[in-house]
C-alpha positions as a Python dict, from the first residue, in 0.01 Angstrom:
ca = {
    (1, 'M'): (0, 0, 0),
    (2, 'S'): (377, -26, -55),
    (3, 'P'): (552, 275, -210),
    (4, 'R'): (620, 269, -580),
    (5, 'P'): (978, 149, -647),
    (6, 'T'): (1218, 410, -780),
    (7, 'I'): (1510, 396, -1022),
    (8, 'D'): (1740, 408, -719),
    (9, 'D'): (1566, 96, -583),
    (10, 'I'): (1618, -84, -915),
    (11, 'A'): (1983, 18, -933),
    (12, 'R'): (2048, -96, -576),
    (13, 'A'): (1877, -433, -626),
    (14, 'A'): (2049, -495, -960),
    (15, 'G'): (2391, -383, -840),
    (16, 'V'): (2432, -124, -1116),
    (17, 'S'): (2431, 255, -1140),
    (18, 'T'): (2119, 466, -1181),
    (19, 'G'): (2263, 572, -1516),
    (20, 'T'): (2255, 210, -1636),
    (21, 'V'): (1894, 172, -1523),
    (22, 'S'): (1804, 493, -1704),
    (23, 'R'): (1970, 374, -2024),
    (24, 'V'): (1778, 48, -2007),
    (25, 'I'): (1449, 235, -1952),
    (26, 'N'): (1523, 470, -2241),
    (27, 'G'): (1616, 187, -2476),
    (28, 'K'): (1978, 294, -2527),
    (29, 'D'): (2202, 40, -2700),
    (30, 'T'): (2506, 122, -2485),
    (31, 'V'): (2416, -138, -2219),
    (32, 'A'): (2543, -496, -2253),
    (33, 'A'): (2269, -747, -2336),
    (34, 'R'): (2328, -950, -2018),
    (35, 'T'): (2314, -638, -1798),
    (36, 'R'): (2003, -514, -1978),
    (37, 'A'): (1825, -848, -1922),
    (38, 'H'): (1928, -850, -1554),
    (39, 'V'): (1796, -497, -1496),
    (40, 'Q'): (1471, -579, -1675),
    (41, 'D'): (1428, -889, -1454),
    (42, 'I'): (1473, -678, -1139),
    (43, 'M'): (1223, -423, -1271),
    (44, 'A'): (971, -702, -1325),
    (45, 'Q'): (1033, -853, -981),
    (46, 'L'): (980, -518, -808),
    (47, 'G'): (683, -425, -1023),
    (48, 'Y'): (850, -114, -1160),
    (49, 'T'): (671, 78, -1434),
    (50, 'P'): (856, 379, -1586),
    (51, 'D'): (688, 713, -1529),
    (52, 'P'): (654, 882, -1871),
    (53, 'A'): (680, 1221, -1704),
    (54, 'A'): (1013, 1137, -1542),
    (55, 'R'): (1201, 928, -1796),
    (56, 'H'): (1507, 1151, -1775),
    (57, 'L'): (1709, 1145, -1458),
    (58, 'S'): (1805, 1470, -1293),
    (59, 'W'): (2019, 1546, -993),
    (60, 'R'): (1885, 1407, -667),
    (61, 'R'): (1955, 1523, -313),
    (62, 'G'): (2242, 1331, -164),
    (63, 'Q'): (2425, 1266, -491),
    (64, 'T'): (2792, 1357, -523),
    (65, 'L'): (2964, 1524, -816),
    (66, 'G'): (3336, 1461, -825),
    (67, 'L'): (3587, 1709, -969),
    (68, 'S'): (3879, 1500, -1091),
    (69, 'L'): (4188, 1720, -1087),
    (70, 'D'): (4532, 1654, -1224),
    (71, 'R'): (4775, 1529, -961),
    (72, 'D'): (4964, 1859, -952),
    (73, 'D'): (4666, 2093, -1009),
    (74, 'P'): (4621, 2314, -698),
    (75, 'V'): (4276, 2294, -539),
    (76, 'L'): (4294, 2667, -466),
    (77, 'H'): (4398, 2758, -819),
    (78, 'P'): (4195, 3078, -893),
    (79, 'Y'): (4034, 2928, -1203),
    (80, 'H'): (3931, 2618, -1011),
    (81, 'V'): (3789, 2830, -727),
    (82, 'L'): (3578, 3034, -974),
    (83, 'F'): (3463, 2720, -1156),
    (84, 'R'): (3369, 2548, -832),
    (85, 'R'): (3179, 2857, -717),
    (86, 'A'): (2985, 2861, -1046),
    (87, 'L'): (2897, 2492, -1000),
    (88, 'E'): (2790, 2537, -639),
    (89, 'A'): (2555, 2819, -738),
    (90, 'Q'): (2350, 2554, -918),
    (91, 'T'): (2414, 2231, -727),
    (92, 'A'): (2374, 2357, -369),
    (93, 'A'): (1999, 2410, -400),
    (94, 'L'): (1966, 2056, -536),
    (95, 'G'): (2149, 1902, -244),
    (96, 'V'): (2429, 1775, -469),
    (97, 'R'): (2767, 1776, -296),
    (98, 'L'): (3088, 1862, -481),
    (99, 'E'): (3392, 1650, -404),
    (100, 'D'): (3753, 1720, -510),
    (101, 'L'): (3923, 1402, -632),
    (102, 'R'): (4302, 1421, -603),
    (103, 'A'): (4393, 1051, -600),
    (104, 'D'): (4420, 818, -897),
    (105, 'L'): (4058, 719, -966),
    (106, 'R'): (4159, 350, -984),
    (107, 'R'): (4274, 366, -624),
    (108, 'M'): (3942, 496, -496),
    (109, 'T'): (3723, 244, -314),
    (110, 'R'): (3408, 446, -385),
    (111, 'L'): (3346, 676, -678),
    (112, 'P'): (3100, 970, -677),
    (113, 'S'): (2763, 956, -853),
    (114, 'A'): (2916, 1143, -1149),
    (115, 'V'): (3251, 1301, -1233),
    (116, 'L'): (3372, 1615, -1408),
    (117, 'V'): (3716, 1540, -1550),
    (118, 'M'): (3938, 1848, -1527),
    (119, 'H'): (4279, 1929, -1679),
    (120, 'A'): (4227, 1707, -1983),
    (121, 'T'): (4493, 1533, -2189),
    (122, 'E'): (4449, 1370, -2530),
    (123, 'N'): (4247, 1046, -2500),
    (124, 'D'): (4222, 1099, -2126),
    (125, 'S'): (4237, 757, -1957),
    (126, 'R'): (4007, 871, -1675),
    (127, 'L'): (3712, 873, -1915),
    (128, 'A'): (3772, 512, -2017),
    (129, 'Y'): (3796, 402, -1654),
    (130, 'L'): (3477, 584, -1554),
    (131, 'A'): (3297, 427, -1851),
    (132, 'E'): (3415, 83, -1733),
    (133, 'R'): (3268, 157, -1390),
    (134, 'D'): (2951, 298, -1550),
    (135, 'V'): (2995, 637, -1383),
    (136, 'P'): (2857, 929, -1591),
    (137, 'A'): (3136, 1171, -1679),
    (138, 'V'): (3186, 1503, -1854),
    (139, 'L'): (3526, 1622, -1972),
    (140, 'I'): (3633, 1984, -1929),
    (141, 'G'): (3818, 1966, -2257),
    (142, 'H'): (3729, 1783, -2577),
    (143, 'Q'): (3730, 1421, -2689),
    (144, 'V'): (3544, 1239, -2965),
    (145, 'G'): (3278, 1003, -2831),
    (146, 'A'): (3256, 1171, -2490),
    (147, 'F'): (3048, 1438, -2321),
    (148, 'W'): (3267, 1748, -2310),
    (149, 'V'): (3270, 2126, -2282),
    (150, 'A'): (3561, 2362, -2338),
    (151, 'P'): (3632, 2728, -2397),
    (152, 'D'): (3742, 2812, -2751),
    (153, 'D'): (4110, 2784, -2664),
    (154, 'V'): (4235, 2788, -3023),
    (155, 'G'): (4021, 3086, -3121),
    (156, 'G'): (4110, 3269, -2800),
    (157, 'A'): (4481, 3215, -2859),
    (158, 'R'): (4441, 3361, -3207),
    (159, 'L'): (4270, 3669, -3057),
    (160, 'A'): (4554, 3713, -2807),
    (161, 'T'): (4826, 3672, -3069),
    (162, 'E'): (4654, 3908, -3311),
    (163, 'Q'): (4664, 4178, -3042),
    (164, 'L'): (5040, 4147, -3051),
    (165, 'T'): (5085, 4120, -3427),
    (166, 'Q'): (4845, 4405, -3499),
    (167, 'A'): (5051, 4621, -3264),
    (168, 'G'): (5353, 4544, -3483),
    (169, 'H'): (5523, 4259, -3295),
    (170, 'R'): (5700, 3995, -3504),
    (171, 'R'): (5923, 3827, -3242),
    (172, 'L'): (5680, 3645, -3014),
    (173, 'A'): (5694, 3397, -2729),
    (174, 'Y'): (5428, 3150, -2618),
    (175, 'L'): (5451, 3088, -2243),
    (176, 'G'): (5291, 2754, -2162),
    (177, 'K'): (5426, 2470, -2374),
    (178, 'G'): (5304, 2149, -2208),
    (179, 'D'): (5114, 1820, -2232),
    (180, 'S'): (4762, 1936, -2145),
    (181, 'Q'): (4497, 1998, -2409),
    (182, 'V'): (4472, 2360, -2297),
    (183, 'A'): (4846, 2417, -2340),
    (184, 'Q'): (4853, 2251, -2681),
    (185, 'D'): (4537, 2416, -2815),
    (186, 'R'): (4651, 2761, -2708),
    (187, 'E'): (4996, 2703, -2856),
    (188, 'Y'): (4837, 2593, -3184),
    (189, 'G'): (4618, 2904, -3202),
    (190, 'C'): (4915, 3127, -3119),
    (191, 'V'): (5144, 2974, -3382),
    (192, 'D'): (4867, 2977, -3644),
    (193, 'A'): (4793, 3348, -3593),
    (194, 'A'): (5163, 3435, -3582),
    (195, 'R'): (5232, 3251, -3906),
    (196, 'A'): (4946, 3435, -4076),
    (197, 'A'): (5108, 3766, -3977),
    (198, 'G'): (5461, 3665, -4071),
    (199, 'A'): (5575, 3652, -3710),
    (200, 'T'): (5792, 3392, -3535),
    (201, 'V'): (5709, 3218, -3205),
    (202, 'Q'): (5940, 3058, -2952),
    (203, 'A'): (5758, 2823, -2711),
    (204, 'I'): (5862, 2835, -2346),
    (205, 'P'): (5765, 2540, -2123),
    (206, 'C'): (5558, 2653, -1824),
    (207, 'D'): (5270, 2554, -1597),
    (208, 'F'): (4969, 2775, -1521),
    (209, 'T'): (5098, 2933, -1199),
    (210, 'V'): (5245, 3274, -1110),
    (211, 'L'): (5566, 3117, -981),
    (212, 'G'): (5595, 2898, -1290),
    (213, 'G'): (5555, 3200, -1517),
    (214, 'Y'): (5814, 3397, -1322),
    (215, 'R'): (6074, 3121, -1327),
    (216, 'A'): (6020, 3028, -1693),
    (217, 'V'): (6046, 3383, -1828),
    (218, 'R'): (6338, 3480, -1607),
    (219, 'R'): (6527, 3166, -1710),
    (220, 'A'): (6451, 3219, -2079),
    (221, 'W'): (6559, 3586, -2074),
    (222, 'E'): (6878, 3512, -1880),
    (223, 'D'): (6957, 3236, -2132),
    (224, 'G'): (6949, 3494, -2410),
    (225, 'Q'): (6599, 3444, -2554),
    (226, 'R'): (6452, 3769, -2683),
    (227, 'F'): (6098, 3865, -2785),
    (228, 'T'): (5890, 4181, -2792),
    (229, 'G'): (5548, 4018, -2750),
    (230, 'L'): (5448, 3737, -2513),
    (231, 'F'): (5124, 3537, -2499),
    (232, 'A'): (5085, 3345, -2173),
    (233, 'Q'): (4850, 3047, -2151),
    (234, 'S'): (4699, 3181, -1826),
    (235, 'D'): (4656, 3510, -1645),
    (236, 'E'): (4856, 3373, -1354),
    (237, 'S'): (5159, 3282, -1564),
    (238, 'A'): (5127, 3622, -1737),
    (239, 'T'): (5143, 3785, -1394),
    (240, 'G'): (5460, 3593, -1313),
    (241, 'A'): (5608, 3684, -1651),
    (242, 'I'): (5547, 4056, -1593),
    (243, 'A'): (5714, 4037, -1250),
    (244, 'A'): (6015, 3855, -1396),
    (245, 'L'): (6057, 4105, -1678),
    (246, 'E'): (6033, 4400, -1439),
    (247, 'D'): (6292, 4244, -1207),
    (248, 'L'): (6520, 4213, -1511),
    (249, 'G'): (6473, 4580, -1596),
    (250, 'V'): (6245, 4506, -1893),
    (251, 'R'): (5944, 4738, -1908),
    (252, 'V'): (5590, 4614, -1982),
    (253, 'P'): (5455, 4713, -2230),
    (254, 'Q'): (5724, 4955, -2356),
    (255, 'D'): (5984, 4680, -2410),
    (256, 'V'): (5770, 4363, -2406),
    (257, 'S'): (5394, 4341, -2450),
    (258, 'V'): (5205, 4068, -2260),
    (259, 'V'): (4864, 3906, -2315),
    (260, 'G'): (4709, 3648, -2082),
    (261, 'F'): (4417, 3406, -2097),
    (262, 'D'): (4127, 3343, -1852),
    (263, 'G'): (3994, 3686, -1755),
    (264, 'L'): (4052, 3642, -1381),
    (265, 'P'): (3891, 3927, -1184),
    (266, 'E'): (4182, 3996, -947),
    (267, 'L'): (4550, 3997, -1042),
    (268, 'P'): (4855, 4141, -859),
    (269, 'V'): (4978, 4345, -1157),
    (270, 'P'): (5053, 4720, -1164),
    (271, 'V'): (4834, 4780, -1472),
    (272, 'Q'): (4530, 4606, -1613),
    (273, 'L'): (4628, 4294, -1805),
    (274, 'T'): (4520, 4252, -2165),
    (275, 'T'): (4366, 3905, -2169),
    (276, 'V'): (4121, 3664, -2329),
    (277, 'S'): (3824, 3614, -2098),
    (278, 'Q'): (3640, 3285, -2049),
    (279, 'D'): (3272, 3261, -1956),
    (280, 'I'): (3328, 3037, -1653),
    (281, 'P'): (2961, 3037, -1533),
    (282, 'R'): (2845, 2930, -1879),
    (283, 'I'): (3106, 2652, -1893),
    (284, 'A'): (2987, 2527, -1553),
    (285, 'K'): (2620, 2545, -1652),
    (286, 'T'): (2686, 2360, -1978),
    (287, 'A'): (2886, 2095, -1793),
    (288, 'L'): (2592, 2027, -1561),
    (289, 'T'): (2348, 2012, -1853),
    (290, 'L'): (2573, 1760, -2027),
    (291, 'M'): (2604, 1563, -1705),
    (292, 'Q'): (2227, 1532, -1681),
    (293, 'E'): (2225, 1404, -2038),
    (294, 'A'): (2501, 1156, -1955),
    (295, 'V'): (2310, 1028, -1653),
    (296, 'A'): (1997, 990, -1865),
    (297, 'G'): (2180, 786, -2128),
    (298, 'A'): (2170, 1040, -2409),
    (299, 'A'): (2415, 1028, -2699),
    (300, 'P'): (2749, 1198, -2619),
    (301, 'R'): (2806, 1549, -2750),
    (302, 'G'): (3035, 1843, -2687),
    (303, 'A'): (3023, 2221, -2685),
    (304, 'Y'): (3276, 2498, -2734),
    (305, 'I'): (3203, 2811, -2529),
    (306, 'P'): (3297, 3145, -2694),
    (307, 'V'): (3566, 3367, -2543),
    (308, 'H'): (3630, 3739, -2590),
    (309, 'L'): (3919, 3979, -2573),
    (310, 'K'): (3941, 4197, -2264),
    (311, 'P'): (4162, 4497, -2352),
    (312, 'G'): (4408, 4623, -2094),
    (313, 'A'): (4726, 4826, -2073),
    (314, 'T'): (4994, 4561, -2136),
    (315, 'V'): (5013, 4582, -2516),
    (316, 'A'): (5194, 4856, -2709),
    (317, 'P'): (5389, 4882, -3037),
    (318, 'P'): (5750, 4759, -3012),
    (319, 'G'): (5940, 5025, -2819),
    (320, 'G'): (5623, 5230, -2783),
    (321, 'T'): (5363, 5328, -2525),
    (322, 'P'): (5012, 5181, -2471),
}
């Protein structure tokens, strides 16, 4: 007796992805009529009958999950390392291999079984390309009509800024102006909270790195920009900002208060950083849940993951002590 054909067998014979086969089986209307008919013909030829107990695909041993990074995003960026570790805690036992994707996806000859799109931008073109290739994808960010998960960047930025305004600061700086969704969402939350408190904000362009934070703040201060409270879009850039200020003879927090974002467990700072902490394991777990739904052909949805303030010793009243 020949073994019962699997969804993988159908996908291979039809020349489509397992996600497409699953969507056909589950009656989803996101598959083109011609492709649907072709898959159904292959199912009939191979004598495939869907198993009611296994109508939803899950991860299978040997599958690959790609992590699509921005071209300039360091693989060993602390946030990425923690996120990858959180993913591996769940995928390793399933035999699913994680793969860092640094090249332009259009230049890749072979795409992974599914892809997590990192470092999102508005209307990220990678999602459209993966949809064209019928590769299930989840965005670490947010986009209408896609599967996505993101920390509450706007709400977290408000929390960070309120720490500064409630301490009495009215001349603020946002360190992190840039093109990414994260940079823009955190800037929006910062400006919104500052406006509500009657404070002003000057935005300083910067990436997420320690060196970027150091260079940006040192350059701004030497150019004559002055502020008593600074919200940095990442803990790393906050670390660089503190080092730059100290090298300039500016005390933290007595002269300038600093708040970061991420909640990284280890930072090279002399005192504990006041920061907004993300729940990285929960983001990773939610991303994998959404990926399973994407593979199974479910309707796209997104989820914001709550953040919380992690008090430290880098905020004080203007000219005061913590």
